[in-house]
C-alpha positions, 0 to 999 in steps of 0.5 A, spaced: 779 175 152 783 168 151 785 164 157 789 159 154 794 157 149 793 156 141 793 149 139 795 148 131 790 144 128 789 141 121 782 140 120 781 144 113 788 141 110 786 134 112 779 135 108 781 140 102 789 140 101 793 146 101 787 151 098 780 152 099 775 155 094 771 160 096 765 164 092 765 171 092 759 176 091 760 175 083 759 167 084 767 167 082 771 161 085 777 164 088 783 159 091 785 161 098 791 158 101 791 155 108 796 159 112 794 157 119 789 153 123 789 153 130 784 152 136 783 157 142 779 156 148 775 151 144 774 155 138 777 153 131 780 159 126 783 159 119 788 164 116 787 164 109 790 168 103 787 170 097 791 171 090 790 179 092 792 178 099 799 174 097 801 180 093 799 185 099 802 180 105 795 180 108 790 174 110 783 173 112 781 170 118 775 165 119 772 161 124 772 153 123 765 150 124 763 143 123 757 141 119 752 135 121 757 130 118 763 133 121 766 136 115 769 143 117 766 149 114 768 156 114 764 162 118 766 169 117 768 172 124 763 178 125 765 180 132 771 185 131 774 183 138 773 176 136 777 177 129 782 181 133 783 176 138 784 171 132 789 175 128 793 177 134 793 169 135 795 168 128 801 173 128 803 170 135 804 163 132 808 166 126 812 169 131 813 163 135 814 159 128 820 164 126 823 163 132 823 156 132 827 155 126 
């Protein structure tokens, strides 16, 4: 359970721009648009959207970690509760962002 408020971050955008290329099971590179990045309770997350996700209005959640050189890397979130927390936080950030406009 989260104990803090999410903070917007830009680790991926600063390193890769507006998109990151991920490799699928067939070895094909797929461009994912970076929809949001945020840190929650010391862990960083990214909401990324594939071309298929854009059609369906869905995003995929990843954990952001840094390698030994400090470059951001993506990890799949295996834990269902952590994934749910990240997705709910992303939804809350979208709602808060829409209410500020």
